[in-house]
Structure formats: C-alpha cells, structure tokens
VEXDREN-2710 file (C-alpha; in Angstrom, 1 decimal):
% VEXDREN-2710
k/r/px/py/pz
1/MET/0.0/0.0/0.0
2/PHE/2.8/2.4/0.9
3/ILE/4.5/1.8/-2.5
4/PHE/1.2/2.3/-4.3
5/ILE/0.5/5.6/-2.5
6/SER/4.1/6.8/-3.1
7/PHE/3.7/6.0/-6.8
8/LEU/0.5/8.0/-7.0
9/LEU/2.2/10.9/-5.3
10/LEU/5.1/10.8/-7.7
11/ILE/2.7/10.8/-10.7
12/SER/0.7/13.7/-9.2
13/ALA/3.9/15.6/-8.6
14/PHE/5.1/15.0/-12.2
15/ILE/1.8/16.2/-13.7
16/SER/1.7/19.2/-11.3
17/ASN/5.1/20.3/-12.5
18/ASN/4.9/19.6/-16.3
19/TYR/1.3/19.8/-17.5
20/ILE/0.7/23.3/-18.8
21/THR/-2.7/24.9/-18.3
22/ILE/-4.1/27.9/-20.1
23/SER/-5.9/30.6/-18.1
24/ARG/-8.1/32.8/-20.2
25/HIS/-9.2/36.4/-19.4
26/THR/-11.4/38.7/-21.5
27/LEU/-11.3/42.4/-20.7
28/THR/-13.2/45.2/-22.3
29/SER/-12.3/48.9/-22.7
30/GLN/-13.9/52.0/-24.2
31/LYS/-10.5/52.9/-25.6
32/LEU/-10.7/50.2/-28.3
33/LYS/-12.7/50.7/-31.5
34/LYS/-15.5/48.4/-32.4
35/THR/-13.5/46.3/-34.8
36/SER/-10.3/46.1/-32.7
37/SER/-8.9/43.6/-30.2
38/LEU/-5.6/42.7/-28.7
39/SER/-4.4/39.2/-27.8
40/ILE/-1.7/39.0/-25.1
41/ILE/0.2/35.9/-23.9
42/HIS/1.6/36.5/-20.4
43/ILE/4.6/34.3/-19.4
44/SER/6.3/34.5/-16.0
45/ASP/8.9/32.6/-13.9
46/LEU/10.1/30.1/-16.5
47/HIS/13.3/29.7/-14.4
48/ASN/15.0/28.0/-17.4
49/LYS/12.7/25.0/-17.3
50/ASN/12.3/23.0/-20.5
51/PHE/8.9/21.8/-21.8
52/GLY/9.5/19.2/-24.6
53/HIS/12.3/19.1/-27.1
54/ARG/13.5/22.7/-27.6
55/GLN/10.4/24.0/-25.8
56/SER/8.1/22.4/-28.4
57/TYR/5.3/21.7/-25.9
58/LEU/5.2/25.2/-24.6
59/ILE/5.6/26.9/-28.0
60/LYS/2.9/24.8/-29.6
61/LYS/0.4/25.9/-27.0
62/ILE/1.3/29.6/-27.4
63/ARG/1.2/29.4/-31.2
64/LEU/-2.3/28.0/-31.2
65/LEU/-3.5/31.0/-29.2
66/LYS/-2.4/33.4/-32.0
67/PRO/-1.1/36.2/-29.8
68/ASP/-0.4/39.8/-31.0
69/LEU/2.4/40.1/-28.4
70/ILE/4.0/38.1/-25.6
71/ALA/4.6/39.8/-22.2
72/VAL/7.3/38.2/-20.0
73/SER/7.2/39.5/-16.4
74/GLY/10.5/38.3/-15.1
75/ASP/12.5/35.3/-13.9
76/LEU/13.3/33.7/-17.3
77/ILE/16.3/32.1/-15.6
78/ASP/17.1/30.6/-12.2
79/ASN/20.9/30.6/-12.2
80/SER/23.7/31.4/-14.6
81/ALA/22.4/28.8/-17.1
82/TYR/19.9/30.1/-19.6
83/LYS/20.0/27.8/-22.6
84/ASN/16.3/26.7/-22.2
85/ALA/15.2/30.2/-21.6
86/LEU/16.8/31.4/-24.8
87/THR/15.4/28.6/-26.7
88/PHE/12.0/29.7/-25.6
89/ILE/12.7/33.3/-26.6
90/GLN/14.1/32.3/-30.0
91/LYS/11.0/30.2/-30.8
92/ALA/8.5/32.7/-29.3
93/SER/10.0/35.6/-31.2
94/GLU/9.0/33.8/-34.4
95/ILE/5.4/34.1/-33.4
96/CYS/5.1/37.8/-32.3
97/PRO/7.0/40.6/-30.6
98/ILE/8.1/40.1/-27.0
99/TYR/8.1/42.6/-24.2
100/TYR/10.1/41.8/-21.1
101/VAL/10.9/43.1/-17.6
102/ARG/13.5/41.6/-15.3
103/GLY/12.8/39.6/-12.1
104/ASN/14.8/39.1/-9.0
105/HIS/16.5/35.9/-10.4
106/GLU/18.0/37.8/-13.3
107/SER/19.9/39.7/-10.7
108/LEU/20.7/36.8/-8.5
109/ALA/22.2/34.9/-11.5
110/GLY/24.8/37.7/-11.9
111/ASN/25.1/37.5/-15.7
112/PHE/22.4/39.8/-17.1
113/ALA/24.8/41.6/-19.4
114/ASN/25.4/38.3/-21.3
115/LEU/21.7/37.5/-21.2
116/LYS/20.8/40.9/-22.5
117/LYS/23.0/40.5/-25.6
118/GLU/21.2/37.2/-26.4
119/LEU/17.7/38.7/-25.9
120/LEU/18.5/41.6/-28.2
121/LYS/19.4/39.2/-30.9
122/TYR/15.8/38.1/-31.0
123/HIS/14.5/41.7/-30.9
124/VAL/13.1/41.4/-27.4
125/THR/12.0/44.8/-26.0
126/ILE/13.6/45.1/-22.6
127/LEU/11.8/47.6/-20.4
128/LYS/13.7/49.0/-17.5
129/ASN/11.5/51.8/-16.1
130/GLU/10.6/52.6/-19.7
131/THR/7.6/52.6/-22.0
132/ALA/7.2/51.2/-25.5
133/ALA/4.3/51.7/-28.0
134/PHE/2.6/48.8/-29.7
135/THR/0.1/49.5/-32.5
136/LYS/-2.6/47.2/-34.0
137/ASP/-5.7/48.2/-36.0
138/ASN/-4.6/51.8/-35.8
139/ILE/-4.8/51.7/-32.0
140/THR/-1.8/52.4/-29.9
141/TYR/-1.1/50.6/-26.7
142/HIS/1.6/51.7/-24.2
143/ILE/3.5/49.0/-22.4
144/THR/5.5/50.1/-19.4
145/GLY/8.0/48.0/-17.6
146/LEU/8.9/48.5/-13.9
147/ASP/12.4/47.1/-13.4
148/ASP/12.7/44.8/-10.4
149/PRO/14.0/46.7/-7.4
150/ILE/16.7/44.2/-6.6
151/PHE/18.7/45.7/-9.6
152/ARG/18.5/49.1/-8.0
153/GLY/19.5/48.1/-4.5
154/HIS/16.0/48.4/-3.1
155/ASN/15.1/44.8/-2.4
156/LYS/13.9/45.7/1.1
157/LYS/12.4/49.2/0.6
158/TYR/10.9/48.3/-2.8
159/LYS/7.5/49.9/-2.1
160/SER/9.0/53.4/-2.0
161/TYR/11.1/52.5/-5.1
162/ALA/8.0/51.5/-7.1
163/ASN/6.3/54.8/-6.1
164/HIS/9.4/56.8/-7.0
165/GLU/9.9/55.2/-10.4
166/LEU/6.2/55.4/-11.4
167/ASN/6.1/59.0/-10.3
168/LYS/9.1/59.7/-12.5
169/LEU/7.3/58.2/-15.5
170/LEU/4.3/60.4/-14.7
171/LYS/6.0/63.7/-14.1
172/THR/9.0/63.7/-16.6
173/GLY/9.0/64.2/-20.3
174/THR/8.1/60.5/-20.7
175/ALA/4.7/61.3/-19.3
176/GLN/3.9/63.4/-22.4
177/ASN/3.8/60.2/-24.4
178/LEU/2.9/57.7/-21.7
179/PHE/-0.3/59.3/-20.5
180/ALA/-1.1/61.7/-23.4
181/LYS/-1.7/64.4/-20.8
182/LYS/-3.3/67.7/-21.5
183/LEU/-1.5/69.6/-18.8
184/SER/1.9/71.2/-18.9
185/VAL/4.8/69.4/-17.3
186/ARG/5.3/72.4/-15.0
187/LYS/1.8/72.2/-13.6
188/ILE/2.0/68.4/-13.2
189/ARG/5.1/68.6/-11.1
190/HIS/3.2/70.5/-8.5
191/MET/0.1/68.4/-8.6
192/PRO/-0.4/65.6/-6.0
193/ASP/0.4/62.2/-7.4
194/LYS/-3.1/60.8/-6.8
195/ALA/-4.8/63.9/-8.2
196/TYR/-2.8/63.7/-11.3
197/ALA/-3.3/60.0/-11.8
198/LYS/-7.1/60.5/-11.4
199/LYS/-7.2/63.3/-14.0
200/ALA/-4.8/61.5/-16.4
201/SER/-6.9/58.4/-16.3
202/LYS/-9.9/60.4/-17.5
203/SER/-8.0/62.5/-20.1
204/HIS/-5.9/59.9/-22.1
205/ASP/-7.3/57.5/-24.6
206/ILE/-4.4/55.1/-24.9
207/TYR/-4.6/51.7/-23.3
208/GLN/-1.9/51.4/-20.6
209/VAL/-0.3/48.1/-19.7
210/LEU/2.3/47.7/-16.9
211/LEU/4.7/44.8/-16.6
212/SER/6.1/44.2/-13.1
213/HIS/7.5/41.1/-11.5
214/ARG/6.0/41.7/-8.1
215/PRO/2.2/41.4/-7.6
216/GLU/1.9/42.4/-4.0
217/LEU/2.3/46.0/-4.9
218/PHE/-1.1/46.1/-6.6
219/HIS/-2.3/48.9/-4.2
220/ILE/0.5/51.0/-5.6
221/TYR/-0.1/50.1/-9.3
222/SER/-3.8/50.7/-9.0
223/SER/-3.2/54.3/-7.9
224/TYR/-1.8/55.1/-11.4
225/PRO/-3.7/55.2/-14.7
226/PHE/-2.8/51.7/-15.8
227/ASP/-5.6/49.7/-17.4
228/LEU/-3.8/46.3/-17.0
229/VAL/-1.0/45.1/-14.8
230/LEU/0.8/41.8/-15.5
231/CYS/2.9/40.2/-12.7
232/GLY/4.4/36.8/-11.6
233/HIS/6.8/36.1/-8.8
234/ALA/4.4/34.3/-6.4
235/HIS/4.5/30.9/-8.2
236/GLY/0.8/30.4/-7.4
237/GLY/1.6/30.0/-3.8
238/GLN/3.7/26.9/-4.8
239/ILE/1.4/24.4/-3.0
240/ARG/-2.3/25.1/-3.5
241/PRO/-4.7/23.2/-1.2
242/PRO/-8.3/23.6/-2.3
243/PHE/-10.0/26.9/-1.6
244/THR/-6.7/28.7/-1.0
245/ASP/-4.3/30.9/-3.0
246/GLY/-1.4/28.8/-2.0
247/LEU/0.6/28.3/1.2
248/TYR/3.5/30.7/0.7
249/ALA/4.8/33.4/-1.7
250/PRO/7.9/35.5/-1.7
251/ASN/7.5/38.9/0.0
252/GLN/3.9/37.9/1.1
253/GLY/4.6/35.1/3.5
254/ILE/2.1/32.3/4.4
255/PHE/-1.4/32.2/2.9
256/PRO/-0.6/35.0/0.5
257/ARG/-3.3/37.1/-1.2
258/TYR/-1.8/37.8/-4.7
259/THR/-0.7/34.6/-6.3
260/SER/-2.8/34.1/-9.3
261/GLY/-5.9/35.2/-11.3
262/SER/-7.5/38.6/-11.8
263/HIS/-7.8/41.4/-9.3
264/THR/-9.5/44.7/-9.9
265/LYS/-9.1/48.0/-8.0
266/ASN/-9.7/51.7/-9.0
267/GLY/-10.3/50.7/-12.6
268/THR/-7.0/48.8/-12.9
269/THR/-7.0/45.0/-13.4
270/GLU/-4.0/43.0/-12.2
271/ILE/-3.5/39.5/-13.7
272/ILE/-1.0/37.3/-12.0
273/SER/0.7/34.3/-13.6
274/ARG/1.3/31.2/-11.5
275/GLY/4.5/30.8/-13.6
276/LEU/6.0/27.9/-15.4
277/GLY/9.1/26.8/-13.5
278/ASN/10.3/26.5/-9.9
279/SER/13.0/28.1/-7.7
280/GLY/14.0/27.3/-4.2
281/CYS/11.2/24.8/-3.5
282/PRO/11.5/22.6/-6.6
283/LEU/8.0/21.1/-6.4
284/ARG/4.6/22.3/-7.2
285/LEU/1.5/20.5/-5.8
286/LEU/-2.0/21.1/-7.2
287/ASN/-0.5/24.1/-9.0
288/TYR/0.0/23.5/-12.7
289/PRO/2.4/25.6/-14.8
290/GLU/0.4/28.3/-16.5
291/ILE/0.2/30.3/-19.7
292/VAL/-2.1/33.3/-19.3
293/HIS/-4.0/34.4/-22.4
294/ILE/-5.7/37.8/-22.3
295/VAL/-8.0/39.2/-24.9
296/ILE/-8.9/42.9/-24.8
297/LYS/-12.0/43.9/-26.6
298/PRO/-14.0/47.1/-27.1
299/ASN/-16.7/47.9/-24.6
END
C-alpha cells in the first residue's frame, strides 16, 4: 500500500510540474474601436525550465492562441544557465513581438549583461522603467516595464522604489507620451500624485499596460492610470490546497493574497501568472504551470 501511495504521489507531482494549463481572461475597454482587439500571452517565472524538445510543448500551446504580443514578467532564468530560456525566446520571437521586464532571479544569476545580448538578438524589448508603444488596428497601446527593485539596490524598501519610479514616469517628459496628458509638465510637477493620476486616467485614450514582476504592490499600481498590470513572482503559492491561493509566496509570507488570477481596483486589473518553473522549492503541488491568455475587446 505504501508503495502504491508513493507511486500516486510521484505521478501527481510530475503532472503538477509539467502539465501546462491555459488561463483565459477577457477584458473590455472603451479605448478600443468596435473592430479592434488585442491578444496577449503572459509568461512568467520560466526559471530556465524546459517543456518538450526545444520547448516544443510550450511553443505549440502559445502558437495555437495566435497572440499579437508576448509579455514576460521576469525570472526567465534561475541561475547562470539560460539555454532553455533562450530557446523559448528564440521560438517565441518567431510568433510575435516580446516585451520583457527583469525579475529578481536575473539579478541573482549575476550575468544579465550576457543574457541581454542574447535577448536583443531576437529583438526582445527590454523595459527598465521605460515605455514602448505597440500598434494594432490603428490603435496604440503603451507597455511600461517597472524594473525589479533588486537591480537598483531596493530589495527591502521596494515599495517606495515603485512609487518613485512610477512618479518619474508620470512627471517627466516621458509622461507626455505615456499618458497623453493635456497639462503642462510644469503644472504636473506641482500636482499631488493621486490627483494627477485620477485626472490623467480620464483624459488619455491610450490603453496602458504595466509589466512588473511583483504582484503584492497592486495597491500602488492601481493608484496610477494603468488599465492592465501583469505580474508573476508568487508561483501560485507553490502548493495550492483547495480553496486557497497557496501556502507561501515571496514577500507575502504564508497564505498570500496575490498569487494568481485577476484582481481589480480603482479601474485597474492585475492579472498574476502562476508561472511555469520553480525556484528554491523545486516542487509544485495542485499548482500546474500556467500560460495566461488575455484578450482585450471594445466595450
């Protein structure tokens, strides 16, 4: 009996760590025209894991979803090795453009300069507190990347770091493009952050997407005029007993709140990926690797 139970547990663990699920989310926005839509694949926390020969299993699932862009919210790698991660990037870049922000493990690996060179070969847009524009059906979307605070020496005081960097995007010249504001930069610099964010969210007509590795800062992200926030980092709580969001997540502790799914506040929707790979704790239980598919449609 013990051998049989152990065998079942091993089978369950193998499936929990290798069977990829697809989570689908449909959002609507008045900023899109009647005939427009945007299909986003959100990938996070690959941690250099391989799915099939040269990522064939993972890539096949993504290709069938026909995305317009792929958003990667950090932790492509787990240590200095990144062969499997680059294979994924190479194959995925043949499908559509890739937008990427760094996670904490890109810093811990200590070789991001080498990784960056490889990512640029496949035309990956690396966003380090920057914004890029993506256009489809004559509609422009702005994709902003909040660089992981560990790269800036703010791993402990990262909440103030996030506020500081997002305020810079709002109040500097970048804000002219990022939020299509109708106020002068001089006036904005003297306007309280929340007051400006509220006014900006009503005045601009460009759909705003934020990529950030850490989901627990949703209360900060939602105070800015982002329509959609994509995060990872929490690994779905690693072990997910029924009716819970997992047992533990980095920077959130036990029984974390932000580990997966969709959360909405102040008109901002945050969608969290459970991720694909593992780090530290090498085992998922009742927590399948995940591809997140988001379709944005006109309201």
